[in-house]
N, C-alpha and C positions, 0 to 999 in steps of 0.2 A: 273337442272335450266332451262330446255328447253323442248318444245314439237314440233314435226315435222312430216311431211309426205313426203315421197319420192315416186314418181309414174311415170308410163308410160301411155300415152294416149291409149284409146281403139283401135285406128287405128294404133298404133305402130309407129307414126311419131314424137311424142314429149316425152321429159323426163323432170322432174322438181322436185323441192323441195320447200316446204313452211315451215317456222319455226317462232316461237315466244318465247320470254324469258324475264325474269327479269335479263337482262344482256345487257350491252352497245353494240350496233352494232352487234347483233347476226348474221346478214347476212354476216359479214366479216369472220366469223369463221366456220360456220356449213355447208352451201350448196356447192355442186359442181355437174356439169353435163356436158355431151358432147353428141351432137347429134349422133345417131346411135351407141352409146356406153353404156350409162346408167347414173345413178344419185346416189349421196351419201349424207348422212347427218352424220356428226361426231360431237358428243356432250358429255354432262356430263363433265368429265375432258378431253376435246376434244384433240385428237391427230390429228392436222390439216394436217399432212403428209398423213393421210388416203385418203385425197381427191386426191392428185397427184398419190399416189401408187395404190389406188383403181381403179381410172379411167384407169391407165396403165394396170392393171390386166384385167379389163373388156375388154379393147381394144385388149388384147391377145386372147380373146375368153372365158375366165373363166366365169362361172356363178356367180350370186350374192352370193350364198352360198360359192362357192369355193374362191371367192375374199375375203369374210369376214373371212374365215378360214385362208387364207394366211396372212391377216393383223393382226389377233389376235395371230397367232402362232409366229409372229416376234416381238410382243410387250409385254414386261414384265409388263407393266402397264394396261394390258387388263381388269383387274377387275374394273378399274375406268372408263372404256369407255362405250359409248352407240353409236350404229351405225345402220343406215338403208341403204340398198342398193337395187336398182332395175337395172337389166341388160337389154341388148338390146332386148331380147326376152320377157321381162316382168316378168322374174323370180325375186323373192324377198327374202330378208333375213333381219332379225333384231336381234340385240344382246344388252343385258343389263348386264353389269358387276356386280358381286356380291357386290362390294363396292359402287355402285351408291346409292345416298341418296333417301330414300322413299318419296312419292311413285314413283317407277320406274318400267317400263316394256314396252312391245310393242305388236303389232299385225301385222300380215302380211298375204297377200293373192296374188292371181294372179294380178300382175301389181302394187302392192303397199306395202309399209312398213311404219308403224306408230310407234313412240316411244316417250317417255318422262320421265323426271326425276325431282325430287322435285316437284311433282304435288300435287294437292289437293286430288287426288285419281284416281283409275282405270277408273272412269267414264269419264275422259278426253279423253283417247285414245279410249274408247268405243264409245263416241259421235263422235269422228273424223272418226272412221271406219264406223259408221252408216251413217254419212253424205256422205262419199266417195261412199259407196255402193248404197246409195239411190239417188244419183245425176244422171242427164241426161248425159250419157257418151259421147254424141255428142257435148257437150259444150267444149269451149277451155280449155286446161289443166289448165291454170292459174286460171280460174274461179272455177274449181273443187277443186284445191288445196286450194284456199282461202275459199271455203265453208267448207272444212274439218277443216282448221285452225280456222275459226270463230266458228265452233261447239265446238272445244276444248277449246277455250277462254270462250265461254258461259258456259261450264261445270265446269269452275274453273281455268283451265290453271295452270300456275306456282304458287305454294302456296305462294311465296314471293311477288307476284304482277306482274306488267306489265312494260316493258320498250322498247323493240324493236321487230321488225318483218321483215321478208323478203320473197320474192318469186323469184325463178329463174326457167325459162323454156327455153329449147333449142329445136330447130327444124331446119333441114337442110335448109339453105337459108332464114331463117325467120327474120334475123336481119335487121337493118335499111338499106334500099337500096339494100338488098340482099347480102351484103358484108360479113356477118358472120352468125352464127347460133343462136344467142341470141335473142329469141323472147320476153322475159320479164326478166328484171333484176332490181328489185325494192327493196329498203331498207328504213325502218323507224328506224333510229338509236337510238332515244331517244324521247319518246312520252308517254303521260299519257294513251292513248288508241291506241297503235301501230297497232293492227289488223284492227280497223276501219279506221285509216289513210292509211294503206296499201290498203284497199278496194278503198278509194278515189283515190289513186295514180294509181291503176290498171285501173280505169275508164278513167283517163286521158291518160294512156299509150295506151289504146284502141283507143281513139280519135286521138291522135297525131302520133302514131307509128304503126298502122295497117291500111291496105287498106280497103276501103269501099267494102261492099258486093253488089251484084246486087240489093238486096232489099233496100239498103240504098241510091242508086243512083237516083237522080231526073234529068230527061232530061232537058237540058237548051234550052228553046225556045228563039226566038229573043226577045220577051217581057221580059223574065226572065233575059236574058243577059244584057239588058238595065238597068233593076232594079239593078242587081248586080254591074254594073259599077257605077251607080249613088250612091248607098249606100256606096261603097268603097270611092268614092270621098268625100262624106259627112263626112266620118270618117277621112279625111285628107290624103288619099292616092292618088297616081297618077292614079291608076286604080284597078280593082278587082284583077288582077294577083299580084300586089305589096302588096295588103292587105293579100292575101293568103300566100305569102312568109314571110311577117312580123309576121304573126300569126302561122306559121309552120303547115299549113293544106295541104301541097303538096300531101300527100298520100290520101287525101279525095276530091280532085278536079281534073278532067281530064285536061291533059296538053293542049288539044285543046278546053277546056271548053264545051264539049258536054254533060257533066253531072256534078252535084255538090252533095256532100253528104247532106242528109236531115238534119243532125245535124249542119253542117256548114251553111246551109241555114237558119236554125233557129237562129243561133248565129249572123249572119250579119243582120238579120231582127230585132234582139233584142227581140225575142220571149221568 
């Protein structure tokens, strides 16, 4: 009922899962990840305890394959399970139980595991693997995972249709304000085009919850500062700082207003 990709970034700093399914709120059941530990997708007749137990095994230092073996050995329902795991070093493992509904299967390689069941055919995971291997590895992991998920969706995806999708990415200190490791945690629980909606949300996540790069920063001259203040007041705010706070752009404007993100500048100008 699901197709997913579990992966580690090429720089070894991020781990994540992207998943889509004809199933309500698939993001609540399938993905799990921990920075510096690894990531897991548990699906088909999902044993959700695999997330907790699997991450614990990876944290002990077990490889992806060793973790998978431990999980399956302890589970009498293993024939109904489908699992993908990537460990801290980028080792991967994928498993499809003999009782999973066709088409079901997976692909794995250095840093990734792709799997799906009740799919339109093997072309779904083939397309996902090709997209993953053909993407620019320097891009953020969430973008790479979404590219693979989009390819699988375009190749037919779940044979029953579409309903939900999710992406989860972890990286040390990458959470909001640096207080946790959750870089991206987005879910589309019920939607006619969940993968497309997930892409829209990921773009918003980038705008609101990631810091501006040097290339995105526009130096604020005295003239630009005056313009920003005037535009904010015209929009009904006390000043530009209050507009930034009300719109949640704190991560894309310097505290001392020495620079402003180019996208934020376009937004306040109404471009």
